[in-house]
C-alpha positions in Angstrom: 14.8 11.5 40.2 17.1 11.6 43.5 19.8 9.0 43.5 19.1 6.2 46.4 15.3 6.8 45.6 14.7 4.0 48.5 11.3 2.6 49.2 8.8 4.8 47.6 9.8 4.1 43.8 11.3 7.0 42.7 14.8 7.0 41.8 16.7 4.0 41.0 17.6 1.3 44.4 20.8 0.9 46.4 22.6 -2.3 45.9 21.3 -2.6 50.1 17.6 -3.2 48.7 18.7 -5.4 45.5 20.4 -7.2 48.5 17.4 -7.8 50.5 14.4 -8.1 47.7 16.9 -11.1 46.2 16.8 -13.1 49.6 13.4 -13.0 50.3 11.8 -16.0 48.9 7.9 -15.4 49.8 6.2 -12.9 50.3 4.3 -13.3 54.2 1.6 -15.7 55.0 2.5 -17.9 51.4 2.5 -21.6 52.1 5.6 -22.3 49.8 4.9 -26.0 48.7 7.7 -28.7 48.9 8.6 -30.9 45.7 7.6 -34.8 47.2 9.1 -38.2 45.9 6.4 -40.2 44.2 5.8 -43.4 45.0 7.3 -46.0 42.6 5.8 -49.3 41.3 7.7 -53.0 41.4 8.2 -52.7 38.0 10.7 -49.7 38.7 12.1 -50.7 41.9 13.6 -53.7 40.3 14.4 -52.4 36.7 16.2 -49.7 38.7 18.3 -52.1 41.4 18.6 -55.1 38.1 17.2 -57.4 39.9 13.1 -59.3 38.9 10.1 -58.8 40.7 10.5 -61.9 42.7 13.4 -60.6 44.5 12.1 -57.7 45.2 8.5 -59.1 46.2 11.3 -62.1 48.6 13.3 -58.7 49.7 9.8 -57.6 51.5 8.8 -61.2 52.6 12.3 -61.9 54.3 14.6 -59.1 54.3 12.7 -56.4 55.9 12.4 -54.0 52.4 11.0 -50.9 52.9 7.9 -51.2 51.0 4.0 -49.7 51.4 1.2 -51.7 50.7 -1.6 -49.7 48.3 -4.4 -52.0 47.6 -3.2 -54.7 46.4 -0.4 -53.3 44.8 3.0 -52.6 46.4 4.9 -49.0 46.3 8.3 -48.2 47.3 10.2 -44.5 47.8 13.8 -44.9 45.6 15.4 -42.8 48.6 14.0 -45.3 51.0 14.9 -48.2 49.0 18.1 -47.0 48.5 18.8 -46.5 52.1 18.1 -50.0 52.6 20.2 -51.2 50.5 23.2 -49.0 51.4 22.3 -50.8 55.1 23.2 -54.1 53.2 19.4 -54.9 53.8 20.0 -56.8 50.0 22.9 -58.0 51.6 22.6 -62.6 51.0 25.0 -63.3 53.6 23.2 -61.5 55.8 21.0 -63.1 58.5 17.4 -62.3 57.7 16.4 -60.4 61.0 14.4 -61.2 63.6 10.1 -60.9 63.8 9.5 -57.8 65.2 12.3 -56.6 65.6 11.6 -53.6 63.4 
């Protein structure tokens, strides 16, 4: 067996070859799946924020809370709601957004 045998598969691999292999994340032509954030219900968002479902529905109607209607249900992305809260969307002292200002 020769030292540093290289790509032929014989001998030991060099540190450079090992480093190149570690950098490769997926074979060429392979689709890489990304994990998407799940949709959550009004119950989950209410519990997450520590408010009632009535507050959630009022914020959707009056405060432009980010929500998506799926049939008869409202669904939410936690990251969208977090961003909305951080931008003072849930601030009771703030003026409500103007219609069509979305």
